[in-house]
N, C-alpha and C positions, 0 to 999 in steps of 0.2 A: 746813763746813769748822769746826762750834761757832762761830758768828759770834754774841756777844751783841747785837754793835749795828751798826745799819748806818748809813753818814753818809752823807748824800745831799742834792739840791740840786732843788729841786723841779722837772717836766719834764716835759713830757705825754707826750714819746718815751720813757719807760718805764714808761708807765701798765702793762701788761702784767705787769713786777714788782712793782708795788706790789697789784697783784690777788691777784697767788700772794701777797703780802707776808700777806692777811687770815687764811690761817691759820697763819699761823705768831707765835702771841700771844708766844711769847719772844723775838725781835728787836724789838728797841726801836728806833724810828728817832732821828736824834742830825739836826736838819736844817741849812742854815746858805742864804739866800738867794743867797752869792758865792762863787764855787768857792776861792778859793783863801782863805778862811777854811776852808770847807771840807775842806780840805786840810791846814791849818793845825790844825786841833782834833781830825784825825783823827791827825793826826803826834804831837800829843801823848800823845793816849790811847795808841798804839802803845811809846813813850816811859816810859811810866807803870808801864802791864801786862805790856810785853814780847808782846804779840798783836798779830797782822800784821790792819791793820783793813780794811774793803771798803766801799768810795767810789762813789757813782753819779751820776757830774755830766751833766749837759745837754753837747752839743758845743759848744754855742757858746760856753761857758764853759771850753773844755778851755785857750786862752790862759791865762784865771784862774786856774788850776790849777797852770799849768806854772809858776806861781814858785814856788810853795809844794812842790810835785813838786820843783826842783831842790836847794832845801836840802832835803830827807828826801833824796833820792841822796848827799848830801853825805855828812851822815849817816847814809847806810846804815841809815835806817828802813825797815820792811818798811809794805807797803803796793798792796792794789790797788785799781787804780780803771777802773774799767767804763764806760765810756759807749751810747750808744744811733748808731749808725749810719744813712742812709739803705737803702730798704731794694735790694735787689741791683742789679735791673735803676734802678734812677736812682745809682748809683755812675758818678762823672764826665761826669753830667751836669749838673751846675751847678748842683743841684735848693736847693729850701728848707733854708738850714742847713747846705747838705753845703760837706766841705773835702776839697779833692784829697787821698791819701796824707796822712789824719788820721794813725795810725798812727807812720806814721815823723817828725811833727811830735816824737812825744815823747821817737824813741829816742837822745839823749844823754843820757837824764837816769834812762834806765828798764832794769834789769836784761833783761825782755824785756815786745818790744810785738805784739800781733795782730790781726786781724780772724778773726774766727769766720765760718767757713766755709757750716756747714748747722747747724741748730737742736737735730739729736743730738748733734752737739758741744758742746754749753754745757756742760754738766755737768763732763765732759774735761780742756778748754781753761779751764775757773774751776777744776779742782785742779789740772793745772798751775802755773796762773801763780799759783794760795796759794803752792807749792814752791818756784817761784822764786824767790818776795817777798823767802819767810820762813827758804829760806839762808844760812850765811853765805856770801861778806857778803852781809845783807840790802838793800832797795831797793825800790823802786816796776815795779811794773811797770802798763802799761796795755792794757785792751784792749776793741776796737769791737764790739760786737751791731750786726747790721742788723736793722732796725725787720722785717724779714718774718719773721724768722727767733724774734725773742722773740712774734712772737702766731700762731707755725706750731704747733699738737700736733704731737708728734712722740712718739717710744719712744725713750729712749734708758739706757744703765746707769750709774746714782749707785754710782762705787766709793766705797767709803769711804774715806778723808779718810788714817787711817792706814796703810790700802795705799804711800799717797806721803809719808807720816812714816818716812823713812830717816834711824837717830841720826845725827850728823853732833859727835858726838867725836871730839875731838883728838891728846888721847893716848889711847895704849891703854891697857886695862887693864894693874897691878901681876898679875894670876897670869896674865895672858896673855902680858906679857914675860916672867915666869919657865920657866911651859910650852916657848915655843920655845929659851928657854935651858938648856930641861935637853936637847929633844931635839936640840942641834946639840950638848952636850955626850957626849951619849950616841951622837952618830951614825961610824960608822964610818968613812965619806966624806964629811964636811958643804959 
């Protein structure tokens, strides 16, 4: 998606993401040990650059992140907030650091929230989340990726972000308006 920076709250659950970043020297890591401060930094980055930041937080820190996500929601600031979740087999088992209905917690302050259902859907859902966050009116998107999906080797299509980027021009071009007017004026039965 063209991200130059990745805002992260270091956690062992996201280790597969950090391992993959070793081969991505063009992405700079911005780290914070508190999720609220991390989201606030990403919010400032979005406001200063007009870009949609990507944030990775640890799941126990979601409540801390939500305080700043609320501000981003109210300011229509785009951001993609991602966390790891427990493995699919551990969902609803009250496992270590597990939260039932984790994505629903963020529902009132996100444009979209989703838990990725399969490893091969990660690229598609990330693209969709990026599009939701950055389309006016902008706002935060929250995605959870179960741990077993993060550590699974799979094949998936990676579609260019440009395919998801539909122009959102609010006013028609003057040339299009003139052409439509000519068609109406010259029509026998408009």
